ZADREN-831429 format. One line per 8 residues: number of its first residue (from 1); their letters; for each residue x negated, y negated, z of C-alpha. Coordinates in Angstrom, 3 decimals, padded with zeros to 6 digits. Layout:
BEGIN
NUM) A) X:Y:Z  ... $
This chain:
BEGIN
1) MPGLAVLL) -004.631:033.798:023.181  -003.601:035.830:020.592  -000.352:035.993:022.177  -000.250:032.419:022.847  -000.746:031.854:019.637  002.273:034.341:018.407  004.611:032.888:021.515  003.901:029.346:020.010 $
9) LLCTSCKI) 005.117:030.286:016.574  008.287:032.345:017.429  009.185:028.648:018.603  009.429:027.063:015.093  012.588:026.041:014.390  013.023:028.285:010.990  011.185:032.256:010.057  008.202:031.492:007.151 $
17) PDIEMPDA) 007.667:034.348:005.500  004.680:034.756:003.120  004.457:033.265:-000.591  003.227:035.390:-003.160  001.209:033.388:-005.085  000.490:033.473:-008.992  -001.662:036.006:-010.748  -003.565:033.277:-012.524 $
25) PPENVQQA) -005.741:030.808:-010.695  -008.205:028.660:-012.314  -011.708:029.329:-013.780  -014.120:030.462:-010.702  -011.221:030.609:-008.286  -010.942:033.131:-006.185  -007.123:034.230:-005.506  -005.736:034.108:-002.539 $
33) GVTGKAPP) -002.170:033.817:-000.551  -001.515:031.322:002.276  -000.447:032.803:004.810  -002.928:035.735:006.311  -004.993:035.293:003.073  -007.820:033.086:002.205  -007.187:029.350:000.109  -009.013:029.682:-003.130 $
41) VLNIQNEA) -012.280:027.813:-002.802  -014.324:027.432:-006.397  -017.865:029.873:-006.404  -017.253:030.799:-002.787  -017.834:034.815:-002.437  -016.849:035.895:001.386  -017.773:039.912:000.219  -020.844:040.577:000.856 $
49) PETDRPEA) -023.107:041.539:-002.240  -023.901:045.052:-003.495  -027.148:044.626:-002.929  -026.247:043.939:001.342  -025.224:047.505:001.432  -027.092:050.938:002.798  -028.142:052.858:-000.769  -026.542:056.147:001.133 $
57) QQPEPKEE) -023.180:054.846:001.736  -020.997:054.373:-001.041  -018.382:051.464:-000.872  -014.452:052.707:-000.155  -012.654:050.869:-001.807  -009.863:048.831:-000.104  -007.689:046.057:-000.513  -009.206:042.221:-000.766 $
65) TGPKILTA) -008.121:040.174:001.970  -010.476:037.662:002.140  -011.461:035.683:004.631  -009.629:036.705:008.400  -007.235:034.940:010.465  -008.383:033.570:013.563  -006.122:033.210:016.263  -008.284:031.031:018.854 $
73) LETAPVLT) -010.597:028.105:018.428  -014.220:028.415:018.761  -016.657:025.774:019.204  -020.184:027.070:019.136  -022.395:025.922:016.763  -023.247:027.744:013.535  -025.593:024.960:011.701  -028.283:023.652:013.672 $
81) AEQLPDSY) -028.907:019.752:013.984  -031.316:019.863:010.973  -028.659:021.524:009.039  -026.272:019.402:009.130  -025.293:016.941:006.807  -027.317:013.626:006.404  -025.484:010.087:006.312  -025.925:007.834:003.897 $
89) NGLELPVQ) -023.764:004.728:004.649  -021.577:006.959:006.445  -021.335:009.440:003.480  -023.228:012.868:003.069  -024.088:011.943:-000.781  -024.356:008.292:-002.031  -021.966:006.804:-004.134  -024.261:006.005:-007.080 $
97) GATGYTSV) -023.007:008.531:-009.588  -019.592:009.501:-007.929  -016.315:009.112:-009.818  -014.082:006.095:-008.900  -010.065:005.094:-009.799  -008.565:001.995:-009.921  -005.327:002.105:-007.716  -004.072:-000.854:-009.033 $
105) YLPLWRSP) -004.702:-002.850:-012.213  -007.860:-004.854:-011.545  -010.007:-006.901:-013.628  -013.528:-005.911:-014.404  -016.461:-008.562:-014.015  -019.429:-008.888:-015.797  -021.156:-010.285:-012.349  -019.262:-011.124:-008.549 $
113) SDSDAAQQ) -019.938:-014.586:-009.723  -017.514:-015.337:-011.941  -015.183:-013.487:-009.942  -016.026:-015.836:-006.955  -016.087:-018.846:-009.483  -012.149:-017.884:-010.995  -010.969:-017.661:-007.039  -013.047:-021.386:-006.022 $
121) AVAEWKKR) -010.919:-022.309:-008.880  -007.719:-021.523:-007.196  -008.578:-021.938:-003.928  -009.770:-025.902:-004.765  -005.988:-026.198:-007.395  -004.439:-024.941:-003.548  -006.533:-027.390:-001.840  -005.254:-030.911:-005.033 $
129) EEVRRQQA) -001.926:-029.237:-004.272  -001.681:-029.354:-000.963  -002.758:-032.750:-000.061  -001.016:-033.789:-003.211  002.333:-032.512:-002.185  001.379:-033.785:001.151  001.352:-037.585:-000.241  004.420:-036.960:-001.812 $
137) ALEEAQRK) 006.099:-036.490:001.801  004.136:-039.318:003.273  005.875:-041.843:000.200  009.280:-039.847:000.438  009.261:-040.602:004.441  008.145:-044.422:003.347  010.928:-044.463:001.248  013.688:-043.423:003.588 $
145) IEEAARQA) 012.039:-045.468:006.179  012.018:-049.005:003.865  015.483:-048.227:002.992  016.905:-047.148:005.931  015.293:-050.989:007.928  017.443:-052.703:004.300  020.278:-051.136:005.654  020.057:-051.925:008.935 $
153) AAASTAAT) 018.853:-055.645:007.898  022.216:-055.964:005.456  024.259:-055.012:008.483  022.716:-056.988:010.538  023.744:-059.980:008.091  027.277:-059.485:008.026  027.755:-058.727:011.433  026.321:-062.505:011.882 $
161) TDEADPEG) 028.392:-064.059:008.813  031.929:-062.559:010.894  030.610:-064.120:013.797  029.983:-067.176:012.490  032.840:-067.899:009.987  034.731:-070.838:011.476  038.934:-070.837:012.213  040.396:-072.358:009.304 $
169) SPAPSADG) 037.954:-071.215:006.788  039.074:-071.302:003.346  041.921:-068.284:002.960  041.604:-066.899:-000.825  044.350:-068.270:-003.543  046.332:-065.854:-005.250  044.053:-064.715:-008.085  041.523:-064.077:-005.548 $
177) TEAPATPA) 039.169:-067.296:-005.637  038.933:-069.402:-002.938  040.470:-072.927:-002.578  038.962:-075.450:-000.561  041.144:-076.420:002.942  041.090:-080.052:001.455  040.123:-081.998:-001.525  037.557:-083.335:-002.257 $
185) ADTPEAPP) 037.380:-087.233:-001.423  036.419:-088.136:-005.747  039.446:-085.582:-006.517  042.393:-087.614:-006.968  045.670:-086.103:-005.413  048.606:-084.669:-007.966  051.998:-086.105:-007.521  054.680:-083.538:-006.190 $
193) AEGTTEAA) 056.645:-081.892:-008.654  060.346:-082.026:-009.803  062.449:-080.587:-007.254  060.713:-079.670:-004.599  061.621:-079.695:-000.598  060.314:-081.249:002.027  058.760:-078.089:003.280  056.947:-077.643:-000.378 $
201) ESASPSEA) 055.825:-081.552:-000.126  054.456:-080.693:003.168  052.864:-077.975:002.035  048.910:-077.306:001.884  047.493:-078.146:-001.232  045.945:-074.795:-000.838  049.657:-073.563:-001.090  050.663:-076.011:-003.841 $
209) APAPESAP) 047.920:-075.495:-006.423  045.242:-073.190:-006.685  041.588:-074.282:-006.940  039.842:-074.628:-010.531  038.445:-071.679:-010.694  034.471:-070.792:-010.279  031.972:-068.307:-011.035  031.730:-065.730:-008.155 $
217) AEPAPAEH) 029.874:-065.526:-005.652  026.287:-063.231:-005.883  027.673:-059.996:-003.938  025.510:-059.274:-000.360  023.156:-056.315:-001.012  024.930:-054.215:002.019  028.037:-054.533:000.554  027.321:-053.733:-002.740 $
225) ALAEPAPG) 023.773:-051.954:-003.616  023.633:-048.485:-004.431  021.489:-045.878:-002.798  018.222:-044.961:-004.760  018.236:-041.181:-006.453  015.991:-038.646:-004.209  013.345:-038.330:-006.430  012.659:-034.358:-007.521 $
233) PEPPADPE) 010.143:-031.634:-006.901  007.444:-033.420:-009.103  005.615:-031.255:-011.214  002.161:-030.517:-010.338  -000.775:-032.587:-011.501  -002.241:-029.777:-013.496  -001.517:-026.238:-014.093  -002.888:-023.295:-011.609 $
241) PSPVAGAM) -005.859:-021.786:-013.028  -005.384:-017.487:-012.738  -007.542:-015.629:-010.438  -008.851:-013.846:-013.400  -009.840:-015.732:-015.533  -013.438:-014.952:-017.448  -013.290:-011.684:-016.653  -014.964:-008.763:-019.116 $
249) AMLPSGTD) -011.060:-006.908:-019.118  -008.360:-005.858:-016.966  -008.033:-002.414:-016.223  -004.961:-000.235:-015.152  -004.501:001.635:-012.119  -006.018:005.269:-012.570  -009.280:003.852:-014.540  -011.846:006.385:-014.103 $
257) FTILEEQG) -015.160:005.028:-013.827  -018.749:006.248:-012.356  -020.135:003.826:-010.002  -023.699:003.134:-010.625  -024.507:000.436:-008.104  -022.811:-001.003:-004.615  -023.422:-004.608:-003.666  -021.241:-005.483:-000.739 $
265) KWWKVQCT) -017.588:-005.117:-001.909  -018.475:-004.144:-005.252  -019.414:-001.566:-007.075  -021.334:-002.131:-010.621  -018.960:000.868:-012.482  -019.223:002.313:-016.114  -016.174:003.720:-017.887  -014.257:003.179:-021.250 $
273) ADYQEDGE) -011.882:000.365:-021.476  -010.477:-002.531:-023.764  -012.125:-005.271:-023.738  -013.080:-008.902:-025.267  -016.067:-009.421:-026.564  -017.576:-013.079:-028.962  -013.631:-013.322:-028.825  -012.548:-009.946:-030.569 $
281) KRHGEIIG) -010.813:-007.175:-029.033  -012.508:-004.065:-028.646  -012.480:-000.672:-026.980  -015.600:001.562:-025.795  -017.882:001.761:-022.764  -018.452:-001.283:-020.905  -020.448:-002.173:-017.583  -018.812:-004.343:-015.234 $
289) WVEHRYCL) -018.028:-005.470:-011.304  -015.365:-004.557:-009.688  -013.551:-005.331:-006.118  -014.060:-001.032:-004.786  -011.005:-001.923:-001.767  -008.872:-001.352:-004.758  -010.369:001.569:-005.762  -010.484:005.452:-005.027 $
297) INLPDVIP) -013.618:007.425:-004.748  -013.289:011.057:-005.395  -014.204:013.258:-001.707  -016.400:016.289:-003.464  -018.917:013.638:-005.285  -019.343:012.434:-001.435  -018.389:014.583:001.366  -019.086:018.134:-000.124 $
305) SMIYNATN) -019.074:020.125:002.567  -015.418:019.961:002.909  -013.723:022.761:001.630  -011.641:021.572:-000.822  -008.087:023.497:-002.218  -005.385:021.485:-004.125  -003.082:024.143:-004.567  -000.909:021.534:-006.014 $
313) GYSSVFAS) -003.514:021.573:-009.324  -002.381:025.248:-010.016  000.165:027.090:-007.792  002.343:025.064:-005.391  003.108:026.307:-002.283  005.237:024.096:-000.893  008.851:025.525:000.763  010.864:024.842:003.016 $
321) CGKPLKNI) 011.740:027.248:005.761  009.368:029.628:004.016  011.881:030.219:000.945  010.325:028.467:-002.236  011.468:025.108:-004.084  013.015:025.646:-007.951  010.361:024.608:-010.156  007.768:023.327:-007.722 $
329) TGKALYTG) 006.755:027.004:-005.762  003.856:028.607:-007.363  003.689:026.114:-010.222  000.644:023.738:-011.394  001.986:020.014:-010.219  -001.081:018.121:-011.917  -004.541:018.636:-013.071  -006.614:020.632:-011.409 $
337) ALTNQRLG) -010.543:021.573:-010.710  -012.849:019.852:-013.581  -016.530:020.680:-014.325  -018.581:018.193:-012.116  -021.845:017.587:-013.169  -022.964:016.144:-010.365  -022.106:019.490:-008.303  -022.995:021.693:-010.857 $
345) QKEFMMPV) -019.592:023.736:-011.372  -015.976:023.396:-011.327  -014.385:021.763:-008.862  -010.554:020.054:-007.432  -010.676:016.834:-007.907  -009.780:015.061:-004.730  -009.601:011.088:-004.379  -008.576:008.868:-001.263 $
353) LYAMAPRL) -009.113:004.587:-001.061  -012.885:004.499:-000.575  -012.094:002.482:003.090  -011.041:006.141:003.698  -014.058:008.218:003.043  -016.142:007.364:005.782  -013.703:008.411:008.275  -012.676:011.693:006.390 $
361) YSAQHAAL) -016.870:012.366:006.884  -016.721:011.299:010.808  -013.668:013.706:011.360  -016.027:016.334:009.183  -019.000:016.077:010.815  -017.383:016.057:014.131  -015.468:019.722:013.160  -019.346:020.840:011.396 $
369) AQGNCLIL) -020.878:020.322:015.228  -018.761:022.968:016.413  -019.135:026.043:013.347  -015.489:024.293:012.216  -014.762:022.700:008.655  -012.204:021.175:007.315  -010.329:022.317:004.095  -008.814:019.434:002.142 $
377) YEAYRPLE) -005.557:020.590:000.533  -004.071:017.117:-001.045  -005.526:013.327:-001.513  -003.857:011.449:-004.407  -000.443:012.455:-005.152  000.975:011.469:-008.766  004.376:010.077:-007.898  005.697:011.975:-010.456 $
385) TQTDVSRA) 005.243:015.047:-008.336  006.319:013.286:-005.689  009.711:012.316:-006.910  009.648:016.059:-007.533  009.273:017.769:-005.055  011.420:015.883:-002.822  014.615:016.310:-005.801  013.566:020.017:-005.194 $
393) LKTLMNED) 013.775:019.952:-001.781  017.392:018.272:-001.781  018.583:021.109:-004.255  017.659:023.676:-001.769  018.969:021.719:001.526  022.668:021.695:-000.564  022.225:025.392:-001.421  021.017:026.297:001.834 $
401) AEVKAAVN) 022.554:025.425:005.600  018.840:026.843:007.275  016.939:024.401:005.710  019.178:021.845:005.540  019.517:022.066:009.392  015.709:022.290:009.422  014.606:018.891:007.372  017.883:016.850:007.969 $
409) SSPWSIGW) 018.832:017.227:011.634  018.058:014.726:014.658  016.038:013.604:014.997  014.341:014.465:012.175  015.206:013.576:008.227  014.145:014.464:004.765  012.353:011.359:004.581  009.545:012.875:007.016 $
417) FIATGASN) 009.012:015.359:005.308  008.597:014.100:001.715  009.406:011.117:000.960  011.954:009.724:-001.998  009.614:007.064:-003.422  006.052:005.975:-003.433  004.245:007.624:-000.053  000.577:007.513:001.582 $
425) HQHGYAVD) -000.578:009.472:-000.734  000.266:007.688:-003.588  -001.250:004.562:-001.711  -004.439:006.470:-001.147  -004.509:006.829:002.350  -003.282:009.801:002.951  -004.716:013.177:003.349  -003.318:016.868:003.605 $
433) VSLARVVS) -005.577:018.733:005.888  -006.138:022.571:007.836  -009.181:023.978:009.386  -011.811:027.050:009.234  -014.659:028.165:011.461  -017.585:028.465:009.815  -019.902:031.918:008.590  -022.147:030.620:006.654 $
441) SEERHSGT) -023.480:027.613:004.294  -026.428:026.995:001.585  -028.135:023.910:001.129  -027.695:022.808:-002.666  -029.630:019.264:-004.217  -028.026:017.357:-006.614  -030.761:014.225:-008.292  -032.875:014.157:-005.154 $
449) YRYIRINQ) -031.053:015.065:-002.478  -029.381:017.604:-000.322  -026.393:018.495:000.585  -024.515:021.559:002.334  -021.889:023.824:001.038  -019.811:025.815:002.927  -019.527:029.990:001.051  -018.689:032.020:004.014 $
457) YDLYQMPT) -015.703:030.757:006.337  -012.436:032.447:008.136  -009.309:030.200:008.588  -007.493:029.583:011.827  -003.815:030.457:012.592  -002.090:027.261:012.440  001.111:026.332:013.305  002.846:027.194:009.661 $
465) PIHELSRA) 001.238:027.338:006.189  000.224:024.304:004.705  003.106:021.764:003.151  006.256:024.084:005.131  008.904:020.817:004.753  010.705:021.475:008.128  010.736:020.480:011.373  008.897:024.073:012.389 $
473) AAAFTTPV) 006.034:021.352:010.721  006.557:018.809:013.071  003.672:017.517:015.018  005.463:016.143:017.621  009.155:016.575:019.317  010.385:013.477:017.686  009.497:010.928:015.530  006.753:008.438:015.782 $
481) GSNSTTAW) 005.923:005.127:013.614  003.732:005.885:011.060  001.920:002.349:010.722  001.266:002.320:014.635  -002.318:003.815:015.417  -001.528:003.986:018.717  002.082:005.141:019.287  001.156:009.013:018.633 $
489) KSAKLAPG) -001.026:008.758:022.049  002.378:008.415:024.212  004.081:010.888:022.046  004.815:014.868:023.159  003.131:017.668:021.474  006.044:020.018:019.136  005.833:023.944:020.734  004.352:024.753:017.847 $
497) MNQTAIAL) 001.338:023.267:017.851  -001.221:025.659:018.649  -004.736:025.381:020.096  -006.206:025.025:016.847  -003.698:022.646:015.175  -005.063:020.322:018.373  -008.237:020.777:017.353  -007.514:019.385:013.812 $
505) QGYCTSAE) -005.965:016.391:015.176  -008.738:015.652:017.859  -011.509:015.566:014.768  -008.980:013.526:013.052  -007.765:011.025:015.754  -011.453:010.663:016.952  -012.643:009.562:013.610  -009.466:006.691:013.372 $
513) LTPLASEW) -007.240:008.700:011.371  -003.493:008.455:012.585  -001.345:011.294:012.711  002.162:012.265:011.143  004.385:012.824:013.475  006.353:015.140:011.037  003.431:016.981:009.741  000.554:018.935:011.609 $
521) WHFNDLAA) -001.524:018.594:008.263  -000.816:015.123:007.555  -003.007:011.836:008.525  -003.222:008.508:007.485  -006.061:005.872:007.336  -004.282:002.766:008.337  -006.952:000.289:008.343  -007.276:001.731:005.018 $
529) RQSVLGSL) -003.902:000.971:004.205  -004.384:-002.719:005.911  -007.054:-003.680:003.875  -004.977:-003.082:000.625  -000.973:-004.262:001.816  -000.809:-007.300:-000.130  -001.199:-004.815:-003.753  -000.818:-001.086:-002.905 $
537) GKGDFEIR) -000.887:001.573:-005.578  002.453:003.091:-007.014  000.811:006.558:-007.716  001.239:005.862:-011.733  -001.267:008.141:-012.952  -002.335:011.358:-012.983  -006.252:012.787:-012.217  -007.874:014.265:-015.294 $
545) SCRSTAPE) -011.161:013.191:-015.673  -014.761:013.617:-013.664  -016.988:011.342:-014.732  -019.258:012.329:-011.890  -023.500:012.475:-011.904  -026.324:012.908:-009.915  -027.617:010.230:-007.725  -030.957:008.598:-008.411 $
């Protein structure tokens, strides 16, 4: 089996050398490398304590290498069924006391009923507007029918008049007025003018002299009436009400809060915000309700059994063909670990959309049942970091032909390895994960609730180091629609996908997460995406705070 893993790694498109990490990791973080070395995990000691060694033996100096690298997948249970994490509404710990963040600009309500009232007002206004539009359309249709009928009647009248016109009807005179064919009986005949010829004497009265002027006849409507102008769009009967009318405050994206309670689709939260009270603007602590589908939740607060290692929070390992990205590799790209009172230690902040958390719990639980564990390297990523990495990769591609061929050659392009705009990481429904083998764990408590933490583990050999931006990291041989939940099922695995990468994919897809074709470590929650499709987060904030407390 080790030989098979080596053979699979040789199939990749470029050589991936080790990347050395900087010498100054965050406080309480065990330093380690990326390939062949342990990732930094907070408060985890992989060396046996001094008291466990025989007293007669003096330990020999040795290089600290951290966890072992396993090339073959193991599936024998390590934890008993009783030791496995509990489930509280699909999570290892209740959401009460966890830290959350708004992913978009979001209203804070005094109660869910206030939101319902605002939504009801908008719905009723839309119904009234629809009735008004339908009535206006009916009236316009009726007007057109009546106008067409008038025009048809006028045309019919004109045609009847033309047919009934007798021979010898009066012809128009020179001045445009009609003259009678014969003089009226009581009108004396005028004598002929001097010097007229016989032809003139025999001329008809209409030719000899014009008839007296008379008022012109009233024109027929069909011939002279102008069509009425079509009415323009009518203004609404009343202005559209605001869907956030009555909200206590509007929380900017990235606002941090402590979750106090959950009711259906709502969280009761406590946060610091600008708000209105008694007609005055104020700033301070406030308690209200938010719709949680638009919120992120800090994963260590609710799935503490996972191993968290946000390398971008202290020393990024982004690379391409094993080559560092300028001003990216080895740098802290955003805030990393923070003190977490709920867990009693420093821990990385790893938020995702709340709807995604139960699916990650399912994947982790499946792995733990076989003695394995997910390692989460990144969840939410700020847009600024996304664009910085994209820019650095483009620069490296322009300078290095090997990198350009490994990133931007058919069927792949740079967008498959690092999005040039807002990505799923900014939207909150993407994670970058790897796999470890559990060696031992310990039971802990937060408030009255028990949970487990992995305190010793070994790493599995994966197709490439995490965050290797090239086709060597591809999960499938060709691109697969990233917004399809099923397209990946018929895709062909890339040659570099080894047994452990396939196992990781199995744990995640069994939890209804969707793999990304170009990165063996990247999984999306498309159901969570669908729930916020009309209001996706932009990633325009950085996580800099932790408000976690123990659940009661």
